[in-house]
C-alpha positions in Angstrom: 0.0 0.0 0.0 1.3 3.5 -0.9 1.9 6.2 1.7 -1.4 7.9 1.4 -5.1 6.9 1.5 -7.0 6.2 -1.7 -9.7 8.8 -1.7 -11.7 7.2 -4.5 -13.8 5.3 -2.0 -15.0 8.4 -0.1 -18.7 7.8 -0.8 -20.7 4.7 0.0 -22.3 2.9 2.8 -20.8 1.8 6.1 -20.6 -1.8 4.8 -18.8 -0.7 1.7 -16.3 1.1 3.9 -15.7 -2.0 6.0 -15.0 -4.1 2.9 -12.7 -1.4 1.5 -10.6 -1.2 4.7 -10.5 -5.0 4.9 -8.9 -4.9 1.4 -6.2 -2.3 2.4 -3.1 -4.2 3.5 0.4 -3.2 4.4 1.7 -6.8 4.3 1.0 -9.2 1.3 -2.3 -11.0 1.5 -2.0 -14.8 1.3 -4.6 -16.8 -0.5 -4.9 -19.1 2.4 -6.3 -16.1 4.5 -9.2 -15.6 2.1 -12.5 -17.5 2.3 -13.3 -19.0 -1.2 -17.0 -18.2 -0.6 -16.9 -14.6 0.8 -13.6 -13.6 -0.9 -12.7 -11.9 2.3 -10.1 -12.4 5.0 -11.4 -15.0 7.4 -12.0 -14.3 11.1 -13.1 -17.9 12.1 -11.6 -20.4 9.6 -12.9 -24.0 9.8 -12.0 -27.1 7.8 -14.6 -29.5 6.3 -14.1 -33.3 6.0 -12.5 -33.0 2.6 -9.8 -30.6 3.9 -11.2 -27.4 2.4 -11.1 -24.3 4.6 -13.9 -21.7 4.8 -15.2 -18.9 7.0 -17.4 -20.7 9.5 -20.5 -18.5 8.9 -20.2 -18.9 5.1 -19.9 -22.7 5.0 -22.7 -23.2 7.6 -24.9 -21.0 5.5 -24.0 -23.2 2.4 -25.0 -26.4 4.3 -28.3 -24.7 5.4 -29.2 -23.8 1.8 -28.5 -27.4 0.7 -30.8 -28.8 3.2 -33.6 -26.2 2.6 -33.4 -26.8 -1.2 -33.3 -30.6 -0.9 -29.9 -30.8 -2.6 -27.2 -33.2 -1.9 -24.6 -32.1 0.6 -21.6 -31.2 -1.5 -18.4 -29.2 -1.2 -18.9 -25.8 -2.8 -15.4 -25.9 -4.3 -15.1 -29.5 -5.5 -18.8 -30.3 -5.9 -18.1 -33.7 -4.3 -20.6 -35.1 -1.9 -19.9 -34.8 1.8 -20.9 -37.4 4.3 -20.9 -35.0 7.3 -21.3 -31.3 8.1 -18.7 -31.6 10.9 -16.3 -28.6 10.8 -13.0 -28.4 12.6 -11.6 -25.0 13.7 -8.3 -24.1 12.0 -6.7 -22.6 15.1 -3.2 -22.2 13.7 -4.6 -20.4 10.6 -6.8 -18.2 12.7 -3.9 -17.2 14.9 -1.8 -16.4 11.9 -4.6 -14.3 10.4 -5.1 -12.4 13.7 -1.3 -11.7 13.9 -1.3 -10.6 10.3 -4.4 -8.5 10.8 -3.0 -6.8 13.9 0.2 -5.9 12.0 -1.8 -4.5 9.2 -4.2 -2.5 11.5 -1.2 -1.1 13.4 0.4 0.0 10.2 -2.9 1.4 8.9 -3.5 3.2 12.2 -0.1 4.7 12.1 -0.9 5.9 8.6 -4.2 7.4 9.9 -2.2 9.1 12.6 0.1 10.7 10.1 -2.9 11.9 8.0 -4.7 13.5 11.0 -3.2 17.0 10.8 -4.7 20.1 9.4 -2.0 20.3 6.8 -3.1 17.0 5.1 -5.5 17.0 2.2 -9.2 16.8 2.8 -9.5 13.4 1.3 -6.7 11.9 3.4 -8.2 13.3 6.6 -11.6 12.0 5.8 -10.2 8.6 4.8 -8.2 8.4 8.0 -11.3 9.3 10.1 -13.3 6.6 8.3 -10.7 4.0 9.0 -10.8 4.9 12.7 -14.6 4.6 12.6 -14.1 1.2 11.0 -11.8 -0.3 13.6 -13.8 1.2 16.5 -16.9 -0.5 15.2 -15.1 -3.9 14.8 -14.5 -4.4 18.5 -14.4 -2.5 21.8 -10.8 -3.6 22.2 -10.0 -1.5 19.2 -11.4 1.6 21.0 -8.8 1.1 23.6 -6.2 0.9 20.9 -7.4 4.2 19.5 -7.5 5.7 22.9 -4.0 4.5 23.8 -2.6 5.7 20.5 -3.7 9.3 21.6 -5.9 9.6 18.5 -8.9 11.1 20.3 -7.2 14.6 20.8 -6.1 14.4 17.2 -9.7 13.8 16.1 -10.9 16.7 18.3 -8.3 18.9 16.6 -9.9 18.1 13.2 -13.0 20.1 14.4 -11.0 23.2 13.7 -10.7 22.3 10.0 -11.8 24.7 7.4 -13.6 21.8 5.6 -17.1 21.1 6.5 -16.7 17.5 5.4 -13.8 17.0 7.7 -15.7 18.6 10.6 -18.8 16.5 10.1 -16.7 13.3 9.8 -14.7 14.2 13.0 -17.9 14.7 14.9 -19.3 11.4 13.6 -16.0 9.6 14.5 -16.1 11.0 18.0 -19.6 9.8 18.4 -18.6 6.2 17.4 -15.6 6.3 19.6 -17.5 7.4 22.8 -20.4 4.9 22.3 -20.4 2.7 25.4 -16.9 3.7 26.3 -16.5 5.8 29.4 -12.7 5.9 29.1 -13.0 7.8 25.8 -15.7 10.0 27.4 -13.3 10.9 30.2 -10.8 12.1 27.6 -13.6 14.2 25.9 -14.4 15.7 29.3 -10.9 17.2 29.6 -10.3 20.6 28.1 -12.7 22.6 25.9 -13.9 19.8 23.7 -17.5 19.9 24.9 -17.6 23.7 24.4 -16.4 23.3 20.9 -19.0 20.6 20.1 -21.8 22.8 21.5 -20.7 25.6 19.2 -21.7 23.4 16.2 -25.3 23.5 17.4 -25.6 27.1 16.2 -24.0 26.5 12.8 -26.1 27.2 9.8 -25.3 23.9 8.2 -27.9 21.4 9.3 -25.5 18.4 8.8 -23.0 19.8 11.4 -25.9 20.4 13.8 -27.1 16.9 13.3 -23.7 15.4 14.0 -23.1 17.6 17.0 -26.4 16.8 18.7 -25.8 13.1 18.1 -22.4 13.3 19.7 -23.8 15.3 22.6 -26.5 12.7 23.1 -23.8 10.0 23.6 -21.8 12.3 25.9 -24.8 13.2 28.0 -25.2 9.6 29.1 -22.1 10.1 31.2 -23.0 12.1 34.3 -19.8 14.1 34.5 -20.2 15.2 30.9 -23.9 15.9 31.4 -22.9 18.5 34.0 -20.2 19.9 31.7 -22.6 20.2 28.8 -25.0 22.2 30.9 -22.2 24.5 32.1 -21.5 25.6 28.5 -23.2 29.0 28.1 -26.2 28.6 25.8 -26.0 24.9 25.4 -29.3 24.1 27.1 -31.1 27.1 25.5 -30.1 25.8 22.0 -31.1 22.3 22.7 -34.5 23.4 24.1 -35.0 25.3 20.9 -34.0 22.4 18.7 -36.3 20.0 20.6 -39.3 22.1 19.9 -38.3 23.1 16.3 -40.7 22.6 13.4 -38.0 23.1 10.8 -35.3 20.7 12.0 -34.8 17.1 10.8 -37.0 14.8 12.8 -34.1 12.7 14.0 -32.2 15.8 15.1 -35.3 16.9 17.1 -35.5 13.5 18.7 -31.8 13.4 19.6 -32.0 16.9 21.1 -35.0 15.8 23.2 -33.2 12.6 24.4 -30.1 14.7 25.2 -32.1 17.0 27.4 -33.7 14.0 29.1 -30.2 12.8 30.0 -29.1 16.2 31.2 -32.0 16.2 33.7 -29.8 14.1 35.9 -28.1 17.3 37.1 -30.1 19.8 39.2 -28.3 22.8 37.7 -29.3 21.6 34.2 -32.9 21.3 35.4 -32.8 24.9 36.6 -31.4 26.1 33.3 -34.1 24.3 31.4 -36.7 26.0 33.6 -35.1 29.3 32.9 -35.4 28.6 29.1 -39.0 27.5 29.2 -38.7 23.8 29.7 -40.4 23.6 33.1 -41.5 19.9 33.1 -38.3 18.5 34.6 -38.4 21.0 37.5 -42.0 20.3 38.2 -41.5 16.6 38.1 -38.6 16.8 40.7 -40.8 19.1 42.8 -43.4 16.4 42.9 -41.3 13.3 43.0 -37.9 14.3 44.3 -36.6 14.0 47.9 -37.6 16.5 50.5 -34.3 18.3 49.9 -34.9 18.3 46.1 -38.4 19.6 46.5 -37.2 22.4 48.6 -34.5 23.3 46.1 -36.9 23.2 43.2 -39.5 25.3 45.0 -36.9 27.8 45.9 -35.8 28.1 42.3 -39.4 28.3 41.0 -39.8 31.3 43.3 -37.0 33.1 41.3 -38.4 32.4 37.8 -40.2 35.0 35.7 -43.2 33.3 34.1 -45.9 34.6 31.8 -49.5 34.2 32.9 -50.3 31.2 30.6 -47.3 29.3 32.1 -48.4 30.3 35.6 -51.7 28.7 35.1 -50.1 25.4 33.8 -47.6 25.4 36.8 -50.4 26.1 39.2 -52.4 23.1 37.9 -49.4 20.8 38.1 -47.8 21.7 41.4 -50.2 24.2 43.1 -51.4 21.6 45.6 -47.9 20.3 46.3 -46.7 23.9 47.0 -49.6 24.6 49.3 -48.9 21.4 51.3 -45.2 22.5 51.5 -46.4 25.9 52.7 -48.4 24.2 55.5 -45.4 22.2 56.7 -43.6 23.1 60.0 -40.2 24.0 58.5 -39.7 27.7 58.1 -37.4 27.0 55.1 -40.1 24.9 53.4 -42.7 27.6 54.1 -40.5 30.3 52.7 -39.7 28.3 49.5 -43.3 27.4 49.0 -44.6 31.0 49.6 -42.1 32.5 47.2 -43.0 29.9 44.5 -46.7 30.5 45.0 -46.0 34.2 44.7 -44.4 33.7 41.3 -47.3 31.6 39.9 -50.2 33.6 41.4 -52.0 36.0 39.1 -55.5 36.7 38.0 -55.4 33.9 35.5 -54.2 31.2 38.0 -56.3 32.5 40.9 -59.1 30.0 40.5 -56.8 27.1 40.3 -55.1 28.0 43.5 -58.4 28.8 45.2 -59.7 25.4 44.2 -56.5 23.9 45.7 -57.6 25.5 49.0 -54.8 28.1 49.3 -56.9 30.7 51.2 -57.2 29.2 54.7 -53.4 28.7 55.2 -52.6 32.0 53.6 -55.0 33.9 55.9 -53.8 31.9 58.9 -50.2 32.9 58.1 -51.1 36.5 57.9 -52.9 36.7 61.2 -51.0 34.2 63.3 -49.0 35.8 66.1 -46.7 34.1 68.7 -44.0 31.4 68.4 -45.3 30.0 65.1 -45.8 33.2 63.3 -44.1 34.0 60.0 -41.4 36.7 59.9 -42.8 40.0 58.6 -40.9 39.6 55.3 -42.8 36.3 54.6 -46.1 37.9 55.7 -45.5 40.4 53.0 -45.2 37.5 50.5 -48.4 36.0 51.8 -50.1 39.4 51.4 -48.8 39.7 47.9 -50.2 36.3 46.9 -53.5 37.2 48.5 -53.5 40.5 46.5 -52.9 38.6 43.3 -55.7 36.3 44.0 -58.4 38.8 45.1 -57.8 40.9 42.0 -59.0 38.1 39.9 -62.7 39.0 40.2 -63.7 35.7 41.9 -66.7 35.9 44.2 -65.0 35.5 47.6 -68.2 36.0 49.5 -68.9 32.3 49.4 -65.4 30.8 49.8 -64.6 29.9 53.4 -61.2 30.8 54.8 -61.6 29.8 58.4 -64.0 28.2 61.0 -67.7 29.2 61.3 -67.8 29.8 57.5 -65.8 33.0 57.7 -64.9 34.5 54.4 -62.4 37.1 53.2 -65.2 39.7 53.6 -66.3 38.7 57.0 -66.3 41.6 59.4 -63.6 40.2 61.7 -61.3 39.3 58.8 -61.6 42.8 57.3 -61.0 44.2 60.8 -57.8 42.1 61.1 -56.6 43.3 57.7 -57.2 46.9 58.8 -55.4 46.3 62.1 -52.4 44.8 60.2 -52.4 47.8 57.8 -52.1 50.2 60.7 -49.4 48.3 62.5 -46.9 47.1 59.9 -44.3 48.6 57.5 -45.0 50.3 54.1 -44.2 47.2 52.0 -46.8 44.9 53.6 -49.2 47.8 54.1 -49.2 48.3 50.3 -50.0 44.6 49.7 -52.8 44.5 52.2 -54.3 47.7 50.7 -54.1 45.9 47.3 -56.1 43.1 48.9 -58.8 45.6 49.9 -58.6 47.1 46.4 -59.4 43.7 44.9 -62.3 43.0 47.3 -63.8 46.5 46.7 -63.5 46.1 43.0 -66.2 43.4 42.9 -69.8 44.4 43.2 -70.4 41.1 45.1 -68.0 42.0 48.0 -67.6 45.8 48.1 -70.6 46.4 50.4 -69.4 43.9 53.0 -66.0 45.7 53.0 -67.6 49.1 53.3 -69.7 48.0 56.2 -66.6 46.6 58.0 -64.7 49.8 57.4 -67.6 51.9 58.7 -67.9 49.8 61.8 -64.2 50.0 62.5 -63.9 53.8 61.9 -60.8 53.2 59.8 -61.6 55.7 57.1 -59.4 58.4 58.8 -56.4 56.1 58.9 -56.9 55.0 55.3 -57.1 58.6 54.1 -53.7 59.3 55.8 -51.9 57.0 53.3 -52.6 59.6 50.6 -49.5 61.4 52.0 -47.3 58.3 52.0 -43.9 59.0 50.3 -43.9 55.5 48.7 -45.6 55.7 45.3 -46.9 52.1 45.3 -48.4 52.6 48.8 -50.0 55.9 47.8 -51.4 54.3 44.6 -53.0 51.4 46.5 -54.5 53.8 49.0 -56.0 56.1 46.3 -57.4 53.1 44.4 -59.0 51.8 47.5 -60.5 55.1 48.4 -61.8 55.5 44.8 -63.5 52.1 45.1 -65.1 53.2 48.4 -66.1 56.6 47.3 -69.4 55.7 45.6 -70.5 54.1 48.9 -68.8 56.5 51.4 -68.6 59.7 49.6 -69.7 61.9 52.5 -67.4 60.1 55.0 -64.5 60.6 52.6 -65.3 64.3 52.1 -65.5 64.8 55.9 -62.2 63.0 56.4 -60.5 65.0 53.7 -61.8 68.3 55.1 -61.1 67.3 58.7 -57.4 66.4 58.2 -54.5 68.6 57.5 -52.9 68.3 54.0 -54.7 65.2 52.6 -56.8 67.2 50.1 -53.8 69.2 49.0 -51.7 66.0 48.6 -54.5 64.4 46.5 -54.5 67.5 44.2 -50.7 67.4 43.9 -51.0 63.8 42.7 -53.7 64.8 40.2 -51.8 67.8 38.8 -48.1 66.7 38.9 -46.4 67.0 35.5 -45.2 63.4 35.0 -47.4 62.4 32.0 -50.6 60.6 33.0 -50.1 57.8 35.4 -52.4 55.2 37.0 -52.1 57.0 40.3 -53.2 60.3 38.8 -56.2 58.7 37.1 -57.2 57.0 40.4 -56.8 60.3 42.4 -58.9 62.2 39.8 -61.5 59.5 40.0 -61.5 59.6 43.8 -62.0 63.4 43.9 -64.7 63.1 41.2 -66.8 60.8 43.4 -66.9 63.2 46.3 -70.4 64.8 46.9 -70.6 67.4 44.2 -72.8 69.7 46.3 -70.4 69.7 49.3 -70.0 73.4 49.5 -67.2 73.3 52.1 -65.1 70.9 50.1 -65.5 72.9 46.9 -64.7 76.1 48.6 -61.5 74.6 50.0 -60.5 73.5 46.5 -61.3 76.9 45.2 -59.2 78.6 47.9 -56.3 76.2 47.1 -56.3 77.1 43.4 -57.2 73.5 42.5 -59.6 74.4 39.7 -57.1 76.6 37.8 -54.8 73.6 37.7 -57.6 71.3 36.6 -58.5 73.7 33.7 -54.9 73.8 32.7 -54.6 70.0 32.6 -57.8 69.5 30.7 -56.8 72.0 28.0 -53.4 70.3 27.6 -55.1 67.0 27.1 -57.4 68.5 24.5 -54.4 70.0 22.7 -52.6 66.6 22.7 -49.7 67.9 24.8 -49.7 65.2 27.5 -48.0 61.7 27.7 -49.5 58.5 28.9 -52.3 57.3 26.6 -53.2 54.3 28.7 -54.9 56.2 31.5 -55.9 59.3 29.6 -59.6 58.5 29.4 -60.3 57.8 33.2 -58.0 60.7 34.0 -59.8 63.2 31.7 -63.2 61.9 33.0 -62.1 62.6 36.5 -60.8 66.0 35.8 -64.0 67.1 34.0 -66.1 65.8 36.9 -63.9 67.7 39.4 -64.1 70.9 37.3 -67.9 70.5 37.1 -68.1 70.9 40.9 -67.5 74.6 40.5 -70.8 74.9 38.7 -72.8 73.6 41.6 -71.9 76.5 43.9 -72.3 79.4 41.5 -75.4 80.9 43.4 -73.6 80.8 46.7 -70.0 81.6 45.8 -69.0 84.8 43.9 -65.5 83.5 43.7 -66.7 80.5 41.6 -68.5 82.9 39.2 -65.3 84.9 38.9 -63.2 81.9 38.2 -65.6 80.6 35.5 -65.4 84.1 33.8 -61.7 84.4 34.0 -61.1 81.0 32.4 -64.1 80.9 30.1 -65.2 77.7 31.6 -68.5 77.6 29.7 -66.6 77.6 26.4 -64.4 74.7 27.7 -67.5 72.6 28.6 -69.0 73.4 25.1 -65.8 72.1 23.5 -65.9 69.0 25.7 -69.4 68.2 24.4 -67.7 67.0 21.2 -65.5 64.4 23.0 -66.8 61.6 20.8 -66.4 58.2 22.4 -66.1 59.7 25.9 -69.7 59.4 27.0 -68.9 60.3 30.6 -67.2 63.5 29.6 -70.1 64.5 27.5 -72.6 63.7 30.3 -70.7 65.8 32.9 -70.1 68.6 30.4 -73.8 68.8 29.6 -74.6 68.8 33.3 -72.2 71.6 34.0 -73.7 73.6 31.1 -77.1 73.1 32.7 -75.8 74.7 35.9 -74.1 77.5 34.1 -77.1 78.2 31.9 -79.4 78.3 35.0 -77.1 80.9 36.6 -77.3 83.0 33.4 -80.6 84.7 34.4 -79.0 85.8 37.7 -75.9 87.3 35.9 -77.6 89.0 32.9 -77.4 92.8 33.2 -80.8 94.2 32.6 -80.9 97.6 30.7 -81.3 100.8 32.7 -84.0 102.9 31.1 -83.5 106.7 31.3 -86.0 108.6 33.6 -88.9 110.2 31.7 -88.7 114.0 31.1 -91.2 116.6 32.6 -93.3 116.8 29.5 -93.6 113.0 29.3 -94.6 112.7 32.9 -97.4 115.4 32.4 -98.5 114.2 29.0 -97.8 110.4 28.8 -99.4 110.2 25.4 -96.5 112.2 24.1 -93.8 109.8 25.6 -92.1 107.2 23.5 -90.5 104.0 24.9 -86.7 104.0 24.1 -85.5 101.1 21.9 -82.5 99.2 23.2 -80.7 96.9 20.8 -78.2 94.0 21.3 -80.1 92.4 24.2 -80.3 88.6 24.7 -83.5 87.2 23.3 -83.8 84.7 26.1 -82.7 86.7 29.2 -83.8 90.2 27.9 -80.4 91.6 29.1 -76.8 91.9 28.1 -75.4 88.4 27.8 -72.2 86.7 26.7 -70.7 83.2 27.0 -67.8 84.3 29.1 -69.5 86.7 31.5 -73.0 85.3 31.9 -72.6 81.7 30.5 -75.5 82.2 28.1 -76.0 79.1 25.9 -77.0 81.1 22.9 -73.3 81.8 22.3 -70.7 79.4 21.1 -73.1 77.1 19.3 -73.9 75.4 22.6 -77.6 74.8 21.7 -76.8 73.2 18.4 -74.2 70.9 20.0 -76.6 69.9 22.8 -79.4 69.2 20.2 -77.0 66.9 18.3 -76.4 64.8 21.5 -80.2 64.0 21.7 -79.5 61.4 19.0 -76.8 59.7 21.1 -77.0 56.0 21.8 -76.2 56.5 25.5 -79.3 57.4 27.5 -77.3 59.3 30.1 -75.8 61.6 27.5 -79.3 62.2 26.0 -80.7 63.0 29.5 -77.9 65.4 30.4 -78.2 67.2 27.0 -82.0 67.5 27.4 -81.7 68.8 30.9 -79.3 71.5 29.7 -81.7 72.4 26.8 -84.5 72.6 29.2 -83.0 75.7 30.8 -84.2 77.5 27.7 -87.8 76.7 28.6 -87.7 77.3 32.4 -89.6 80.0 34.3 -87.4 83.1 34.5 -86.5 83.2 30.9 -88.5 84.2 27.8 -89.9 80.7 27.0 -91.4 81.8 23.7 -87.9 82.9 22.6 -86.5 79.6 24.0 -88.9 77.7 21.8 -88.1 79.9 18.8 -84.3 79.2 19.4 -84.9 75.5 19.4 -87.0 75.8 16.2 -84.1 77.7 14.5 -81.6 74.9 15.3 -84.1 72.2 14.4 -84.3 71.0 18.0 -88.0 70.4 18.4 -88.3 67.1 16.5 -85.3 65.5 18.4 -87.0 66.4 21.7 -90.3 64.7 20.6 -88.3 61.7 19.4 -86.8 61.3 22.9 -90.4 61.1 24.3 -91.4 58.6 21.7 -88.4 56.3 22.3 -89.3 55.9 26.0 -85.8 54.6 26.8 -85.7 55.1 30.6 -88.1 56.5 33.3 -85.8 59.3 34.1 -85.4 60.3 30.4 -89.2 60.2 29.9 -89.6 62.5 32.9 -87.4 65.1 31.3 -88.9 64.6 27.8 -92.5 65.0 29.2 -91.5 68.2 30.9 -89.8 69.7 27.8 -92.7 68.6 25.5 -95.3 70.2 27.8 -93.3 73.5 27.6 -93.1 73.3 23.8 -96.8 72.6 23.5 -97.6 75.9 25.1 -96.8 77.3 21.7 -100.0 77.1 19.7 -98.4 76.4 16.3 -96.5 73.4 17.8 -99.6 72.2 19.7 -101.7 72.4 16.5 -99.1 70.4 14.5 -98.6 67.8 17.1 -102.3 67.3 17.8 -102.5 65.3 14.6 -99.6 63.0 15.5 -101.0 59.9 17.2 -97.6 58.7 18.3 -97.0 61.8 20.5 -100.5 61.5 21.9 -100.0 57.8 22.7 -96.6 58.6 24.4 -98.2 61.3 26.5 -101.2 59.1 27.4 -98.7 56.3 28.4 -96.9 58.8 30.7 -100.2 60.0 32.1 -101.1 56.5 33.0 -97.9 54.9 34.1 -95.3 57.5 35.1 -94.6 58.9 38.6 -97.0 61.3 40.2 -95.3 64.5 39.2 -94.7 63.4 35.5 -98.4 62.3 35.3 -99.4 65.9 36.3 -97.2 67.4 33.6 -98.4 64.8 31.0 -102.0 65.8 31.8 -101.2 69.5 31.1 -99.5 68.5 27.8 -102.6 66.5 26.8 -104.7 69.5 27.4 -102.6 71.6 25.1 -103.4 69.1 22.3 -107.1 68.9 23.3 -106.8 65.3 24.4 -108.1 66.1 27.8 -110.7 69.0 28.3 -109.5 71.8 30.4 -112.3 71.4 33.0 -111.4 67.8 33.7 -109.0 68.4 36.6 -107.9 65.0 37.7 -105.3 66.2 40.2 -105.6 68.9 42.8 -103.7 72.1 42.1 -100.2 71.8 43.4 -99.4 75.5 43.1 
């Protein structure tokens, strides 16, 4: 054989390669070594009765074919009949062949060694690697020969080759060498070989990835290497990705999955898998491992960041196990379980955990005092879990948390929570307030909480948290008070008036220039819920300059100059409701009138009527305009007529009434939008009429109430009707009556229609409309007492009821 490998046989099957290498000889091949049947060097030569030598397997197969085909038993070479199938081992020949083979393999191995350097040609290196594969597959003893010949490090060196064929063949050769051979694996474990192999997982060429993952699968069967694979940065992440890939070769995906399964023998690897989204091994060990392992896995779970979907899956799998761990006596176990439960608790997983009976031990941990009580840092974790769960919207009114069917909203439980809030640090106070926020966010439980807070007298202490320096604590407090405000508005107003600084602190939160935050939206919502007719509170806000700041913020939002889109709607709604307070004290507070004039508040509310999509803003704006319009008649400056002269006083027939122009048609005086808030300016009437067609009944009612100020006593009602005719507002008002959407809306519609029907032309036209008559008759028969009276008068206007048929006594 020449001094280099013949590269012409580079392709072909593994069997072809074996035959090829069997034909490569350094020493001459003797004919006696070759089986006449297989034409290959014999491994187990035997002699038949006629002295011919064959490979045992080959001649035995010949005899079998003769028997199966019913032929005579003959020698395959001489074709002479044989009397017996007895075969005698040719021990001397076999020993000679083995010695000859060993000498050849040693020489060939030496040639392979010389070829395994990066300076050799690609074909020589590939052929050398194929030969090493061949002899490793022949016997395990040969693997020791390869190892002892220090060929493993040389094969590893080939991974640095610039040839992809060489790299792939080197990876495949290492895989064959390490199969079921821990000695070779120990050599691989030394140095940076594992890291080098892992790098191939990220190669673009799929063949290299396939070979690398197959090698890692074999290496991962050895525990020392399993740990080492996991220690390579990114190894487990890549394997997790490959195991779930839809684009990889199926066998590659399978090998990646099996490799990960082997790597699960190391706890550090299990943790890494969990970090990279493969949680099942961690959960399995948490359920089935030793007590020490369970504790370790629970502790690590408590450090993982999980999305809500995963939290639900984890809660279903190990929620009960963690709750049992939480109830155990060991403080370490309780801590690990609590932290893990904290990580998996959220609105989405709340029901799973509640069904697993988490509430009783959780509440017990919070309230227990004495030798078995939790440290405050763990009570904070318990409070956090409870806050996560109660914010899920579950009806906690029927879920027992203690003896005597006590629930989270039982009076003594709420009292205990309030006591803890008043006697702990800011961190746990914040979480406990969040618990109350969750309970007061549900219509099913809010009234029970309100009753417990009232009975405890805790509202004063809750209000004080508004001034807390910690933003989270302040936010939780404001959100809680906002939830309570619809049910405790006067108590909250009294508390804010009666304490020093809280109202100012609340206003500072509302008006701080930091974009629009959740805290600002909640604070604005809280102030908006306070009794709008509380004169003292509104005056205090007026004295503090609060309304000027509110106006400034509303205008900035309208001009698009603020940041924070997420909370802009509730924030703007709150601001507008706060600003509307000023319109309720106009008759009693000259300062309020002056502020509305200075800042042209009426124009601002008219602008806000066009906040399409913000129904609450439109409702409040219309209500504010109603109040402003009603005050107009008190602010209108009536003209001063000059005194009559002497002649006119003696001879009245010669006097002439002076004509004054430019007076308001409705109020008969000097009016303007800024100074007297008259709705005839700024197209307010047109915009209010447009809202009568709104789909939201509350918007329609507020708009109709504002328009009704044009028809009230104290103004020129005929002119009011004329103004509505001019803006085509009559028909929309009648349509509101005909639609009969709500009792309250019908009440306003009947009142307005009765006023309109006092105009003979309108009454005459309507008298022929059976729909209007039917609507008025329906109101006359089924509405409340006051509306029935008004409906009766309206029916008289259209001659449906004679004027002498007084059904009701005069009410004055």
